[in-house]
N, C-alpha and C positions, 0 to 999 in steps of 0.2 A: 448317661450320655456325657461326652467330653465337652468341656467348655473351651472357648478360645484361649483362655489363659492357661489351660493345661497343655497347650501345644508347645512342645520343647525344642524342636528343631526343624529345619527346612525340609520339605517333601515328607513331613510327617502326615499332614492333613491338607488336602486340597478341597476346594469348594467349587462345584459346578453351577454356573448360573446361565440361564437362557432368558432374555427379557426383550419384549417387543417395545420399541421406542414409542413414547407418548407424544412426541414432538416432531420427529423427523420421518419423512416419507419420500418416495420417488414418484414423480408425476408421469403421465402417459408419454411425454417426451424424454423420459429418462433424467429429469433435473432433480437434484437433492434440494428439498425445501423443508423450512422450519415453520411450524404453527405454534404460536405462543400458547393457545388454549389447549389443554391436555386432551388427547384422544384416547378414549378407553377401548383398548383391544385386549380381549381374553386369549391367553395362550392357547386354550382348548378350543377356541372358535375362530382362530386368526384366518381360516380359509373363507369365511363369510364376509370379511371386511372388503369393502370396495377398493380402499387404497392399498398401495403397496408399501407397507411400513418397513423401516429398518429393524432387524433383529440383532441382538448382541449375544455372541457366545463367549463367555469368560470362564477360564479355569485360573483359579486364584490359590496361591500358597498362603495359608493362614498365618504361618510364623513370620514371614518376611514382607508380605504384600507384594511379591513378584507375581507377575501374571502373564498370561498369554490370551489373545482375543481373536475372534473372527467376526466378521459383519456379513450378514445375509439380508434378505427380505422375506416377507411373509409369502411371496410367490416363488422364491427360490431358497428354501430352506437348506441348512447344512445337515447332513446325517450326523447324529450324535457320535456314532462310533469313528467316523472320519475325523471329527473335530478332536475327540479324546486322543486317537492315536497320534494325529499330527502334533498335539500339544505335548504329548509324553515322549515322542521319538527324539533322538539326539541330533541326527543330521538333517538340519533345516536351516532356513535363513534366520529365523527367530531363535537364535542359539542361547539366548539369555535364560531360557526356560526349558527344562526336559526332565524325564525321569519319572517312573511310577511312585505314587504315594503309598503310605501304608493304609491310609483311610481316604475315603471320598464322600464328601457331603453332596447328597442327591435330593433336590427338592421333590416332594411328592408328585407335583405335576409333570415331572421329567421322568418319573420312575416307572419301569415296567419289569415284570419278572424276568424277561430275557436280559435286560441291562444289569439287573442285580445279580443274576446267576453268573453272567459272563465276568463281572468284576471280581466275584469271589474266586473263580477259577484262575483269574489273573493274579491273584495274591493281594487283591486291594479290598479292604473291608468297607462296603458301602453302609451309609446310615442316612436316615432322614433327619434333618436339622429340627431341633425343638424350638419352642417359642423364645427361649433365651439364647438361641444360637444367632450368630451374626447373619443378618439378611443379605448382605452384599449389595444393598441399594447404593451405598457410597461408591463402590466400584463402578457401578453401571452409571451413576450420575457424573462421575469423574470422566469416564470414557466419553460420554454423550457431550460434555461441555468442552472437552478437547477436540472432538470432531467438529463442533460448532466453530471453535476458535481457528483451528488449522484449515479446515475445509471451506465453511462458510464465510469466515472473516478474513483469512489470509489469502485464500485461493480465489481466482475468478472464474474457475471451472467447477461448478457446483454439480459433479456427477460422481457416481458411485466409485468410479476408477480412481478419482483423487484421493478416496479413503485409502486404497491400496498404496497409492504412491506416497502417502503421508504417514504410513504405518511406523517407520523409524522414528519420525518426529513425535508421534504420539507416544510411542514407549519412552523415548528420551524425557519428554515433558512430564509424563506422569510418574515414571520409575526414578527419575533423577532430578526433576525440577523442584521448585519452590523451596529451595535452600534446605531441603530434608536429606537425611542420609541416603545414599544410594540403595534402592531396595534389592537390586541384583547382587550387589556387593554383600549385603546381609544374607541374601539367600545362599550365595557360593560359600561364605565363611561360616555358615551355620549348618552345613550338611555333616551327618555323622559318618563314621566308617561304613562303607557298604552302600552309601547312598551317593548319587541317584541310582536307582535300579533301571535298567534298560528294559524297554517295552519289546516284545515279540515283533517280528516282521509282520507287515500288514495281512498277508495272506493267512498266517496262523492266528493272528490277533482276531480276525473275523470268525475263524472257526470256533472260538470259545463262546460265541454269543449266539444263542438259539434265535430262530426268526421271531420277530415280535407278534403279538396278538393282532392280527388285522382288524378284528372287531373293536379294539380299544382306540379311542382317539388319542394319538400321541404324536410327538415329533418324529420324523424320519429317523430311523435307527441306522439302517444299511444303505449302501450305494452299490447294488449287486454288480454292476459293470466295472466298477473302479478297479485299477491295478495297484493303486497306492493312495494313501490318505492325502488329502489336500483341503485347505479352507479358503482357496482363492476362487471367490465368487466371480462369475463372468458379468462384468459390468460393460455393456456395450456403449461405446462412445458415439455421439451423433456423427453422421457422415462428414460433416464440415471439419471434424477433427481427426477422424479415423482414416478416411479414404485419401489416397494420393491425389493431389489437385490435377495431376496430369491425366487422370482418368475420369475427371467430371467435365462434362460439357459447358463451355463458356457461353454465356449469353449477356451481351450488353445491356439489353432491356432489363434482365433480372438484376444485373448489377446496379443500374440506376435506381431500381426499386429498393434494393438493399440499402443503398445510401440514403434514400429518403426515410427508411425505417430507423437507421442509424441516428439520424438527427433527433428522433424522439428519445433514443437512449441517452444522449448527451443532456437532455432536458429533464430526465427523470429525477424525482426528488430523493429516492432512496436507492441505495446500492443495489438491492436485490432486483428492484424494478429495472434498473439500468442493465444488468446482466441479461435478464430475461429478453428485454428488447434487443439486445446485442445478439443473443443466440438466434432471435428470430430473423435478424437482418442476414446472419450467416446461413441460416437454413434457406433463405430466399436465394442467396448467392454465396457459395463458398469462396468466391473471388473478392469479397469485400474486405480489402486490405485494411482499412482504417478500423474494422471492427476487431480484427486480431490484435491490432496494436492497442486499442482501448482495453482489451482484456489483459494484455501483457502489462500495460501501465497500472492496472488496478491489482495485479497479483503481487504478493509478497514473497513468493517462492521463485528463487532465481532459476532453477531448472525450468519451471513453467514459463517464466518471462521469456527466456531464451528460445524455447520451443515455439512459443506463440509469435515471437517477433520473426523467427525464421520463416514460419508459415506465412505471416504477413509479407515479408519480402518476396517469397516464391509466388504468392497470389498476385502481387504487384507485377513481377516479371511476366507471368503467363498472360495477365490481363492486358498489359501494354503490348506484348509482342516484340519480336526481335527487330522488325521494321521500325517500330517506334523509336527504339534505342539508337538505331543507325541514323535516323533522320533528325533526332533532337538532341544528340549528345552535345554537351556544352552549354545548353540553355534550358535544361529540364524544368526548373521551377517556373519558368515563364510559360509552360504548358500546364494547365490546370490538372490534367488527367495524371500528371507524374507525381503530384504532391503527396498523395497516401504512400507511394512507394518510397519516396524520399523521407517521410516522416518515420516509416518503419525501418529503413536503414539507420536512420539517426538513434532510434530506441534500441536497436539491436547493438550498435556499436557502443552506446553508453553501458548497457547491461554487461556486455562482454568484457569491457574494460574493468568494471567493478569486480568481476569474477576472475580477473587475472589473465584473460585471453588477450593479450597486449598485441601481439603481431596481427591477428585477425582485425582487431579494432582499428589499427593504423590503415590496414588494407582497405577497410570500409570508408574510412575518412577520405582517403586519397581517391578512391572511386567516386565518391559523391562530389568532390572538387572537379574531377574530370567531367562528369555528367552536367554540372552547373557551375560554370566559371564565375558567374556573379555572386554565388554563395549567399543566398539570401537567408539561410540558416545559421550562419556564423561559424561553419565547420572549420574554417581556417584558424580561428582562435583555438578551438579545442584541439586541433591537430598540432599546433604550435605548443600548447601546454603538455600534450602527451609526448611529443618529441623530446621536450626538455626532461620529462621524467625517464626517458630512455636513453639520455645522453646522446641523442642523434643529432648533433650540432651542424654537421653538413646538410642534413634534411631540413633543419630550421632555416639555414641560409637560402636553400632552394625554395622553400615555402614563401619566404619573403620576396624572393625574386619574381615568383609567379603570381602571388596574391598579396604582396606588400601593401601597406598603406600607413599614413602617420597617426596610428591609433595606439592607445595605451596598451592593449593586449598584445599587439605585434611588436611594438618598439621595445618594451621591457623584455619580452622573450628574446628577441633578436640581440639585445645588449647582453643578456646573460650568456647566451650562446657564444657570442664573440668573446666575452671574458674568458670562458672556459676553454675555448679552441685556441685563442691566442691569434686569431686570424681576423683582420679587419679592425676598424676604429670603434671599439667598444664604448669608450668615453663619449664620443660624439653621439652615438646612437642613444646612450642613457640620457644625455642632456635633452635630446628630442623627445624622449619618453617622459622626462620630468615636465616639459612644456605641454605634453598631452594630457597628463594627469599628475599633479604635484602630491596627491595624497597617498600614492601607493607606498613610498618608502617607509612611512610611519607604521603600515600594517606589516611590512616585511621585517622591519627592524624591531618589531615588538613594542613600539611605543603607543600604538593603538591595538586593541585586541579584536581579532577577526571574529565576528559573531558566529554563533553555532549554525545559524540558518543564513544562506546567501539570500540577498535581495532579490525580489521577483522582477524588478526592472531597474534600469539605470540610464543616466544621460552621459554623455561624453564629458570627461573631466571631473566627474562627481565622485563623492566619497563611496557611493554604491558601486561604481565601476571599480574602484580601487579595491573594495572588499572582495568582489568577485574574483578579480586577478590574483590577489593574495591568497584566497582560499584555494585556488587551483594550483599555484606555483610556489607557495612558501616552502614546501619541502625541498623542491629542486634548488631554491636559493640557499636554503640552509645546508644542503649537502655538497654544494659547490664550494671547495676550499678558497677562503678569502673573499667570496662574493659579497657578503654582507658588509665586511670592512670596506671594501671598495666602494660599494653603494654609498655608505656613510661618508666617505671622503668627497665623493661627487656632489652629494646633497649639501653638504656644508659650504661648498662654494658656489651653489646654484642661487641666482638673485631672486627667482620667484616671478610669479605672474603680476603683470602691471596692466590690468584691464579695468577700464571704468565703464561698465554697461549703462546705457541710457534707457529711457522709456520706450517699450516696444510698440509697434505699429503694424498690424492691429494688436490690441491688448487681449487678455483672456476674456474680459467682460464682453467686448465686441463680438468676439468669435462665438461665445456661447449664446448670445442673442441671435446671431446669424444661424446657428445650428437649430434653435428652437423655431425660428421663422420658417426654416425649410421643413421641419417635422410637422408644423401645423398644417400644411397642405395635404398630408397623407394620413394623419392620424385622427381617430374619433376623439370626441370631447373628453371622455373620462380618462382615456389613455394619455392624452396631451397634458392633462391636469397632473397626472403621475410624473410624466417627463419633466414638466416645469418644476415640480417639487424636487425631483432628483437633481436638476441642474442648480437650483437654488441652495440645496444642501451642499453640493460640490463647491459652489463659490464660497459659501460660509467656511467650509473646511480649508479651502485654499487660502482665504484671507487670515484665518486663525492659526494655521500650522504650516503653511507653505514655506515660511522663512526657514524652517529646520532643514530644508532640502537645498539651501543655498550655501555657496562657499563664502568666505569672509568678504571678498570683494563685492559679491552680489548683495550681501547683507548691508554693507555700507552704503552702496548705491540706493538701495530701498529705503533706508533710514534717512538719507539726504531728501529723497523724494517726499517721504511722509512729512518731514519737518518743514520743507520750503515750498511745496507745491501751492499751498494757500487753499486748497479744495478740501473741505471737510470730508468729502466722499473718497478722498485718496486711499488707495487700498492695493494690496498685492495683485489682485485681478486687474486693476487699472494700470498697473506698471509693467508687469511681465507679459511675454507673449505665450501662446498656447503650447509651445514646446515644454513648458513647465507643467502641464496638466498630468502626463503619465507618471511623473515622480511621486504624486500623492495618492494615486489610485489605491494602493494596498492599504495605506493607513485610512483612507476615506471609507472603504468597505469593511476592513477588518477591525478598526477601532471606532471611528467617528460615528458610523452608522449604528454601531452596538451600544456605545457608551452615551452618545449626545442626543441620539434621535429616538423618539418613540413615534411608531407608525405601525400600521397593520403589515401583515406578511406579503400581501399583494404589492404594497409599495416597496418593500424590501426586494421582492423579485424584479419588479419593473425597474427599479433603480439599476440593478445589474444590466438589464436589457438595454436601458438607455445608455449606459456608458459602453456597451458593446457597439451600439450604433454610432455613438460619438466618435469612438476610436477609428472606425472605418471612414467617417466623414472627414475627420481630421487629416487622415492619410490621404483621402481623395482630393483634398484641397491643398495639399502639399505642406500642411503645417507640422507634420511629424513623418518620420520615416516609416515604411511598411513594417520592418521588423519590430519597431516600437509599438506600432499599432497592434501587431500579432500578439506581443506580450500583454498589452492593456486588454485586449479582447479575451485572452485566455484568463486573466485575472477577473474581469467583469463576468465571464461565463461561470466561474466557479463561485463567485460571489452570489450571482443569481440562484445558484443551487443551495449554497450553504448557509446564506443568511436567514432565510426562512426556517430551515432546520435547526440553526443555532438558537433562533428566537424560540421555537418550539421546545427545544431542550431546556432553555432558560426557565420557561414557564413550568415545565415538568419538575425541574430541580426545586424551584421555589415551592410548588405544591408538596413535593416529597419532603422537604425540610420542615415546612410549616405543620405538615400532618404528622410528623414523626414525635414520638413522645420525648420529654426532655431526658437527657443523659449528662452524667457527671463523669469526669475522669481525672487522672493525675497528670496527664500531658495534653497540651493543645499546640497547634500550629496555625498561624494566620499568614498567609502568603499567596503569591500568584503561582498557581499549580498548572502544570501542562499535563495533559492526558498522554501517557506514553505507551499504554497498552489497554485494550478493551476486550473484556470477555462477557459472555452473557450473564447479566446480573452483577457485574463487578468492574470497577474502573481502577487502573493503576495510575496514580498521581505523582507528580515529581516537582518539587520546588528547588530551582537552582541546581546545584550540584548534590543535593541530598539524595539518599536512596529512595526509590519509589515506594509509596505506601498503597495499600489495597483498601478500596472502600466498596461495601456492598450497596448497590442500589437497585430499584425495580428494573426489570428486564427492558422495559420501554425506554428508560433513560439510557441504558447501555446500547440499544439499538440506534438511538438517535446520535449518540456521541461518536466522535472520530478522533483518532490519533492526531496529536498536534493542536487540538483545540485547548484553550486556556481559560481559567476562572480564578477570580480572587475568592478564596474560601477559608472558613474557620473549621479546622478539624479537631476533634477531641477523641483521645484514646481511652477505651475502657477494656475490661478483660475479654470482651468479644471482638475487640478490634477497633479500627478507626470509624468515626462517624462524622458526616457533614452537619455542621451546626448553622452555619451562615453561608450564603452563597450570593455570587454576583452573576451578571449576564455571561453567556458563553462567547468567547472570542474566536471566531474561525481562524484557521491558519491559511491565509491566502498567499 
């Protein structure tokens, strides 16, 4: 019997594998699901299983590791001959693998006299692997882990069809990833003269194999009615994705029901629960626009995101109707029913721009401004940024005429446009821009570094606003000849801001007391206690860290107040007004509640809920603008979901580290790590600009963890890889 080490060249020996998944199955609704507990399914008795399990067909070249695969289910098995012929034929989509081998390893459980006889007629020597022969379990595990990552982790459409769509990604990841030598290159460069040998056409190929023994329980061998070999399993998509919306009857009642179901999806604790609830909403009404947008936002596959956003837009158009557009053009956002459609347009435009569809992006943004002149979504700013990228200076001028305002985003863009076009008073506009926000030049000129992640919120004139503007337009300023030098000259002669803010009335403390007094009339005693705790913690955070979000003038004013007020209770919350509250929400939820507070998960969840309600109340009272309130609500909603999960992850990490045996190594890293990638049972962690490192963890930890979360960790490297020795609490990225 030949050993693996005896294989000398590519296509000398192939290995046939057919394996039923122990973890992945298809539900009655056609959804692909993962079960952590192993499901024992015997290949000889798969027909008796109640569940529809995934089945992997793999043909592996033992010399190079190059392979081809097909995925079926226990209710729709692939005929072995179809799979083999497809794998060996030359003209197919998966062109990286083809040609007859000299030998084929056939497991006994797949073997039949008909199969062995036909292979010998084909000139392929079949053999049964011995106990010392490679089992192929690593190939199966690698394929299943990759499906979990690309389909269950990165896609929001957990259906069999997604596996087919991700095939190229799966091949690239397994064959070319992990910093290994490309297996397809090894295969191609290791073929000997005369290889690969072409397989006969399908009709002749089938005649070489006699009919299988019907009395012997085996996998299907033939597909009598097929004219050609294929491993394309038919994976029916649900109607809400497969059927044209125009052919589905619209019901306002069902759409309202779907919207109610979708609220439960937003509040789901885990991603798979959120997706299941979103599918349920779409089954109720395929016109649920926000449901498609939610799926698009959760997907990491751009082709999928674009398709989902386009379907969301179409669902919005059809559900609103032509008459709605005629009656409400110009003030869409003011009509609540239009908002899902407008959100879908925004998501589609952002995704298209990221993928290089620039002309269509600009058309969508211009359409959105026509539909909603008041522009509650801030599209005028984004359109200005994109027009600068396209050097469309005349369009920037028109945008300012139609939607102009004395804001940082508009004025700096107009100033650059006029400098580049040479039309109009560019210097005067730039001085007005400096009055709107004096921090922008430092980021454009490189005196301050633009953070990798943009702030989630900002106030007018703040550094956060400057960071957002610089992140969006720094490239346009750099590419415009002489623009940065001109900016430097103007800034050098600018006198700066001379504002001396005084104590606000009402102050933050009074406003928060008013909020709690109003909530007391509608909340139960236990919930009110949690709200009061949340507001008390918010006040503590503002008093301790609020000064970090002040400009120099505001800091000096606060210092004078604290020094001269004479009241020992003088504090940040007694001096500033409620407009300062949104500035700190990200730090409060993402840092303060994690690092400084010990409480149960229900308090963590309720704190996010209380802040959502506070944001709406502040906007209703006129203390903050509606768009600022929307940003605050979005952050609080995310915090309400992620803080309990991060707390659970922190406990799981502590338990894992404390229960792990001591390890010693030659290298260790202690730093703040960001999770940059998650696979089942593995985290990829990055400290600063260093290369990511992989750490194996229990599957439960990888299920809880999310990309962007951060930890202070001590890692030690052994011969088996990196290990977590010490851990901190998990910081969600809000």
